[in-house]
N, C-alpha and C positions, 0 to 999 in steps of 0.2 A: 789798254790803249784802244782808241776808237779805230775800227777798220776803215781803210780808204777805198771809196767806190771808184772804179776805173773803167774805162772803155779801151779796148785794145784789139789788135788784129788788123787784117787788111781793111781798107776803106769799104770794100764791097761786102765784108763779112765781119762787122763789128761785134765784139763779144763783151758782155758785162762781167765784171769780177769785183771781188772784195779782197783787198790785200791787207793782211794782218801783219804789221811790222813787228819784228822781234824786239822784245825788251832786252836789256843788257844781259848778255851771257857770253863772256869771252871764250869759253871752252866749247860752245856749240858751233858746229860746222855745217849743219844741215838746214834745209828748207823743205817745206811740204807743199805739194800740189794735190788738192782734193779733186778726184774725178767722180762726180755725182752720178747717182742712178737716173734712170729714165722715168718720165711721167709721174704717176702717182707715187711711186717709190721715192723719187727725188723730192717731191713736195713733203712727204711724211718724214723724211730724214733731214730736211733743211735745218731745223733747229739743232738736231744732233750734231751735224757737221759744223754749225756755227759755234757751238760750245767747244767742240774739239779744237777748232782753229784758235779760239781764244785761249784755250789751255796751252796749246803749242806756243803761241806768241808770248805768253807769260813765262814759259820755260826757255825763251830765247830762240825759238824756231819760227822764222818767217814763214807765213802760210798764205796761199792764194786759193780762194774758192771762186768758181766761175760757172756761168750758164752756157751750155752748148748752144750753137746757132739754132734759132727757131724755138728756143725754150726760155723760160724765165724772163729776164730783162734784157737778153741779147737781141740783136736784130734778127730779122727773118720770121718766117711763118712755120707753124708745126708741119705743114704739108711738105716742107723742104728738108725735114729731118731725115738723115740717113747716115750709116756707119762710116763711110769713107770721108764725108765732110766733117763729122764729129771727131774722127781720128786726127784730121788736120787741125781742128780746133784745139785739141789737147796739146799738140806740139806748139801751137801759137801761145797757149797759156804757159807752157814750159819756158818758152823764150822770154815771155813777159816776166815771169818769176825770176829767171836768171838775170834779167836786166835790173830788177829791183833788189835782188839779193845776190850780188856778184860774189864769186869765189866760194859759194856754198854748194855743197852736194845736194842734189834735189831728189827727194823720195816721193813717189807717187802713191797715194792711198786711194784706191778705187773700190766702189761698191756696186755689186750687181752688174748692170750693163756698163756702168762706168769702169768697172774692173776689166771687163772684156775689151773695152776700147783702149785701156791702158796696155793690154797685151798686144793689140793690133798696132798701136802707135809705137811702142817700144821696138817691136819687130821690124817696123818700117825703116828705122835707122836715122830718121831726121832729127830726133831728139834723144838724149841719152841720160835717163835717170840712173841714180846709183842703186836704187832698190825699188821693187814693186811690192806693195802690200795689197793683196787681192781679197776683198771680202765677198764671199759667196758669188764668185764670177758666174755669169751666164755662159755656159759652154754648149748648150743645146738650144738653138734659137726656136725651134718648133715647140719644144716642151715649154719654154719660157712664154711664148706667145699664147699657147693653149691655156696655160695657167692664168695669164692676165685675162683672157677671154672668159674663162670660167668664173673668175672673181668678179668680172664686170657683170655677168648675168646674175650672179648671186646678189650683187649690190643693187641691181635694178629690182629684183624680187623683194629685197628688204625695204626699198624706198617707197614702193607704191602699195596701196591697199589691194589693188587688183594688178598683179604682176603682168608685165608685157610678155605674153606667151610666145610672141614671134621670135624673141631672142632664144627662148628655150627650144623652140622647134628648129631654129637654124643650128643650134648647138648639137641637137640630136641628129639632124640630117648629116652633118659633116663635122664630127668632133675634131678632126685634124686641120680644119680650115684656119687660116691666120686672120685675125680680126683687123678691121680698119679703124676701130676705136677700142681703147682699153682703159677703163676707169677714168674717163675724161680726157685722155690723151689720144691724139690722132696718130695712126701709123701710116706713113706715106706708102705708096706702092713700092718705091725703092727700098724702104726699110723692111717691108714685109718680105720682099724677095731676098734681101740680105739675111734676115733672120731665118728664113727657110733653108738657106745654105750654110748656116752657122752650126758647126758640129765640133766635137772635141778634136777631131783630126785636123780641122782648119785653124786651130789655135796653138801651134807649137811655140814654146818659149825659146829663148836664145841663151847662149852662155854668157852674154854680155851683162846681164842684170841678175843680181841676187834677188830671189823671189820668195815671198812668204805668202802662202795660200791659207786663208782662214775660212772654215766651213763648219756648219753645225754637225754634231755627231751622228745624226740620222740621215745625212746626205751620202748616198751610195755612189753617186756619179763623179763628183769632184775629186774625191780621193783617188779614184781610178785614173782620172786624167792626170793628176799630180804625180802618181806613181809612174805613169808612162813617160813623163818628162824626166823624172829621176833616173829612169832606166837608161836614158841617153846621157847620163852623167852631167846633168845640168845643175846649177846651184839653186835648187828648188827645195823648199821645206813646207810640209803640211802641218798645220796646227788646228785643233778643233776649237771653234768659237762657242764656248758654252753659254755665253750671254746672248741668246738668240734674239734677233730683232725681227719683229713682224713688219715687213717692208711696206705693206699696203694698209696699215691701220696705225692710229696714234693712240697709245694707251693713256696719254695724259693730255686730252684735247684742250683743257682749260687751264693749263699751268705751264710753267717753264721747265718742268722736270724732264730730264733725259736719263736713261739708265747709266749710272756712274760706273758700274762694273764694265760695261761695254766701252765706255770712254777710256777707262784705265787700260783695257786690253789693247786698244789701238794706239794709245800713247806709248805703251811698252814696245809695240811692234816696230817703232822707229829705230831702236838701237839693238834689239836682240839678234 
């Protein structure tokens, strides 16, 4: 079934989305809201989440994909992007999906910074998903921004015959500095400040939502965060995502291929 392009949200903050109506499945009671990653990670996984949404729709699961304000085809400018506004965008998308798929229990599937925003939005209490599926959530904003900055510098080195050494020098002078640009995406002053304050302690989960955290087996930080949530007797489960995605590169740039094992894992996460 062809997805339906829609605009929704407040008149001053219009968001673009693609709604994938569910094909007939009388036993299916769920719908999915996809919470995409930020910047280059979002661009590189766009096709992946498109195919995932199509699979869900064929299985009878209505699905909504959308662009946060200031990104993709939504209104606004990159310079206006920040976590508080994006958290509200996620709730607007939840309400839009609930309007289009009434009486269905909504699951949020978030990846990277999108997963972080899912935690923030669910904790706020304005919207109420039945489950959170968090793929490699960003729990340390400074580490995340530094990683983007390092990849940005490496990409510049690779693109030019004579690398721009000013980037290397700035990275060497202050390795902890948060960048204002990362792999083609702008980080607003507000976003940089929010990432600087983002720590595992600032991301407590609540007992209101069943939560599945997916992370690669070599990640030492996310399992510790999940264990701390479990120690508070919250409905949180950690599972290792063996089908690792390289969030900032596309292994199949000239084809429609996406890793089917990763798709299967996320499809299964809906009901387990």
